[in-house]
C-alpha positions, 0 to 999 in steps of 0.5 A: 094249690098246685096239682101234682100226680104221683106213681106208686111202686108196689113190691110183692113183699115188705121191705126195710126202707132204710136199706132198700136199693132204690131208696139208697140210690135215690138218696145218693143221687139227691146228695150229688145234686141230680134231678130225681123224683121226690119220694113222697112216702115209703111204707116198707110194711105195705111194700109201697113207695109213692113218688113224684110223677115226672111224666114221660121225661127220662133222666138220660134224655135230660143229660143228652140235651144238657150243655157240656 
């Protein structure tokens, strides 16, 4: 079994996952085929989003080195 790490974003208040801005943008990026961290769980009542940890690599740096 592959070992993975995750990070959690903990918000100060509950939220509705259906209209949360971060989750909306993540869905939009996925639909466009952009490489974004996988969201493992979004618990709006607890105010927590758990997502894939991509380490120190930042998306804009991936685009800087991509073939144009």
